[in-house]
N, C-alpha and C positions, 0 to 999 in steps of 0.2 A: 157631625164630625168633619173636620177640615180634610179635604183631599191632599194627599202628598204631592209636592213638586217633584220634578224629575231629579233635581239636585239632591233632594232628601232621599229619593229612591236609590240613586247611585251611592250616596253615602252609606246607606244601610247595607248595600252590597260590597262595601269596602273600597269603593272608588274615591279618589280625591280629584278635585278640579285642578288641573295643572296650569291652564291658561284660558283666558277668554278675551278676544279682541274682535275687531271688525271683520276678520277673515275666518276665524274658526274657534271652536270651544273644544278643549281636549280634557279627558278624564283618564286617570290611571289607577289600576289596582296592582299593588306590589305584593308579591308572595315570596316565600323563601327561595324558590327556583324559577320564578317566572315574573314577567311584567305584562299586564294586559292594558290595552289602550282602546278607548273608544273616542273618535274624533269626528266632530260635525263640521263640515265645509259650508260656511255661511254664504259663500259666493255661488256655489253649485247647487246648494240645497240637497246635500248628500251626506252620507256618513260612512265610516270605515272602522273596522275593528282589527287591531294589531295584536299579536300574541308573541312574546319573546320568551323562550323557555330553554332551560339547561338540559332538560331531559327530552327525549324524542316523543312529544305529544302533539296531538292536533288541537286546534283551538275551536271551541264551540261557544256560541252564546246561549246562555240559559234563558228560560222563559222569563225569569225576573229581570234579567238584563234587557231582553226584548221589550218588555213592558216599559222599563225606564226609557229606552230609546224612543218608543212610540210616544211617550208622554212629553219627551223633549221636543220631538218633531211637531207635536200638537202645540206646545208652548211657543215654538218659534213661528207658528202660523203657516207651516208648510202643508198641513192637512187639516181638515175640519172634523 
């Protein structure tokens, strides 16, 4: 069985790839009252998660999101 790519994992979680260029890769998950972003900075080899919400909520990463992030970091060659 073929192992899923990070893009496939993000897609299963409801994320769409917004942009990919020489500087960053950005994914967004759009809900009814929120937007959640995960952005990989290719220059600094880092990532950030942003969460914009209408209601007063905190943003957390799920274990599945963390697995997709780890897979992307591995695919980018940042870790072995």
